[in-house]
Residue, then its C-alpha position, 0 to 999 in steps of 0.5 A: x663774286x667777280x668772274x670776269x673782267x673786261x677792259x678798254x683797249x686804247x689808254x687802258x692796255x695799249x697806248x701809241x708809240x711814239x706817244x700822242x704827245x709826242x706827236x702833237x708837239x712835233x706836228x705844232x713844231x712843224x707849223x711854227x707852235x710851241x706847247x710843252x708835253x705835259x701841257x699836251x697830255x692835259x689837253x688830250x684828257x679833257x678833248x677825249x671826254x669830248x671825243x666819247x661824248x659825241x661818239x656816243x651820241x652819234x658814232x663817227x663811222x656813222x658821219x660823212x667824210x666831210x662831217x669827220x673832218x670837222x669833228x677832228x678839227x674842233x677835237x685838235x682844237x680843243x686839245x690845243x685849247x687845254x693845252x694852252x694854245x688856242x688856235x682858229x679851227x682852220x690851224x687846228x685842221x692843219x695841226x691835225x692833219x700834220x699829226x695824222x702823217x706821223x707814223x704811230x703803232x699801238x704798244x701795251x703798257x708795261x703793267x698790261x701783260x704781267x697783270x693779264x697773266x696774273x688774273x688769268x692765272x687767278x681764273x678770271x675770264x678776260x676780255x677787251x671790249x673797244x669802240x675801234x672799228x678794226x680786227x681787234x683780236x688780230x691786234x691783240x694777237x700781235x701785241x701778245x695779249x690774246x693768249x690771256x683773252x677769252x674774247x675780243x669784241x669791238x664796235x662793229x660786231x657789237x653793232x654799237x659803241x660804248x656806253x651803249x649796252x650792246x658791246x657789254x651784254x655780248x661781253x656777259x654773253x661770251x663767258x656765261x656770267x651775271x652782270x654783278x659777277x662782272x667787271x669792266x676797267x676803261x679810261x673814260x667815265x661816261x663810255x666805260x663806267x657808266x656804260x658798265x653800270x647801265x647793264x649791272x656790271x661794275x666799273x673801275x676807271x684807270x686814270x694813268x695820268x691823275x687827270x680825273x681827280x673831280x670824277x664822280x665817285x667810282x673806284x680809280x686806279x693809277x695803273x692796272x697792278x692796283x686791280x689785285x687790291x680792288x679785287x681782294x676787297x670786292x665787292x664793297x671796294x668796287x662801290x666807291x673811289x679807293x684811289x689815293x694820290 
């Protein structure tokens, strides 16, 4: 029986506003480059996998300023390559720097607060696990999420980023549940699903953009509102991919 549910933060509970594809498109336009928002969405879906693998291999926070600059230039290059716009590493760096000057903030997805409220009302213990090194409790409070949450754990507090085990183990300790009684939901297969499974938790992939049709077999949802059906069929529903295109 599932008693606790943890969520990744960015791209699971919240998104940037303006959306990153719009920010990227504006930055490209300033530098004389044209690319569609839909192509940029696809570019992000590929590049974010690279981002999370690299961050799991060696956290960005532990890298020098020069190493981080080189990383984000390559990350930007990968976004644009997979959006159908191959550019040099130098030009990619310019696009990234331009994009970083555009103001943005986090906003919850439309389904986030209704689903958290319903789950909280159903007696589930809820929390956030994020690789961000920010005061996630304060951020969740400002966004109106904190009232539904029992815990918020960031990479700095856990001492390691997902997919490494400390953050998931800290979540289990916070709510005193066994691993097989806990479920984690996130948008990255390796960081979220495999990370959760490594400590014995259940993992669900949220695929809001529909970019992960080729993901290895795991439960996959397109919105948080689909969690209700998965939970009703647990534990069998958590063993395979039940998302229907």
